[in-house]
C-alpha positions as CSV (number, residue, x, y, z in Angstrom):
1,X,70.9,-58.4,52.5
2,X,69.8,-60.7,49.9
3,X,71.3,-62.5,46.5
4,X,70.9,-60.3,43.6
5,X,68.0,-61.4,40.9
6,X,70.5,-62.3,38.3
7,X,72.5,-64.6,40.6
8,X,69.3,-66.8,41.9
9,X,69.1,-70.4,40.4
10,X,66.4,-71.2,37.8
11,X,65.1,-74.4,36.3
12,X,64.7,-74.1,32.7
13,X,62.7,-77.4,32.2
14,X,59.8,-76.7,34.6
15,X,56.8,-75.2,33.3
16,X,54.7,-73.0,35.0
17,X,51.8,-74.4,37.3
18,X,47.9,-74.0,36.7
19,X,47.6,-71.6,39.6
20,X,50.4,-69.8,38.3
21,X,49.1,-69.5,35.1
22,X,45.6,-68.3,36.7
23,X,47.3,-65.1,38.4
24,X,49.0,-64.3,35.2
25,X,45.7,-64.6,33.3
26,X,43.9,-62.4,35.8
27,X,46.7,-59.9,36.1
28,X,46.7,-59.4,32.2
29,X,42.7,-59.6,32.1
30,X,42.9,-56.7,34.6
31,X,45.1,-54.7,32.9
32,X,42.6,-54.6,29.8
33,X,39.7,-53.9,31.8
34,X,42.0,-50.7,33.4
35,X,42.6,-49.9,29.8
36,X,39.0,-49.8,29.1
37,X,38.0,-47.7,32.1
38,X,40.7,-45.1,31.2
39,X,39.1,-44.7,27.6
40,X,35.6,-44.2,28.7
41,X,37.0,-41.5,31.3
42,X,38.3,-39.5,28.2
43,X,34.8,-38.7,27.3
44,X,34.2,-37.2,31.0
45,X,37.3,-35.3,30.7
46,X,36.6,-33.6,27.3
47,X,33.0,-33.1,28.5
48,X,34.3,-31.3,31.8
49,X,36.6,-29.2,29.6
50,X,34.1,-28.0,27.3
51,X,31.8,-27.2,30.1
52,X,34.4,-25.1,31.7
53,X,35.1,-23.4,28.4
54,X,31.5,-22.7,27.8
55,X,30.8,-21.4,31.3
56,X,33.4,-19.2,31.1
57,X,32.8,-15.2,31.3
58,X,34.6,-15.1,27.8
59,X,31.9,-17.3,26.3
60,X,29.3,-15.0,27.6
61,X,31.1,-11.8,26.4
62,X,31.3,-13.6,22.9
63,X,27.5,-14.7,22.7
64,X,26.5,-11.4,24.2
65,X,28.5,-9.7,21.4
66,X,26.5,-11.2,18.5
67,X,23.4,-9.3,19.8
68,X,21.9,-12.0,22.2
69,X,21.2,-10.4,25.6
70,X,18.4,-13.0,26.8
71,X,19.8,-15.2,29.6
72,X,17.5,-18.2,28.5
73,X,19.2,-17.8,24.7
74,X,22.5,-17.7,25.9
75,X,22.1,-20.9,27.8
76,X,20.3,-22.6,24.8
77,X,23.1,-21.3,22.8
78,X,25.8,-22.7,25.1
79,X,24.0,-26.1,25.2
80,X,23.6,-26.3,21.5
81,X,27.4,-25.6,21.1
82,X,28.2,-28.2,24.0
83,X,26.5,-30.7,21.9
84,X,27.8,-30.1,18.7
85,X,31.3,-29.7,19.9
86,X,31.5,-32.8,22.2
87,X,29.9,-34.9,19.2
88,X,32.5,-33.7,17.0
89,X,35.3,-34.4,19.4
90,X,34.0,-37.9,20.5
91,X,33.4,-39.2,16.9
92,X,36.5,-37.6,15.2
93,X,38.8,-40.5,13.5
């Protein structure tokens, strides 16, 4: 099939060419960019999870049990809860 990689000949005295170094540099630069994108995507997941939790019937039941029956006020309370909890989760250290 082929030679095992540990049996292939190598030249320890040669240095990589400029094109090889450019390729390696681009590969690691893209890894940094991918890490930044994944870090920014974290906020979307936190916001989406928080939205799902607040839009559940359980959240409605908890808010209604406090005596609030007006739908407009319930939406306002959910909005304020979302903003406050999202801010806390985003800025915690």
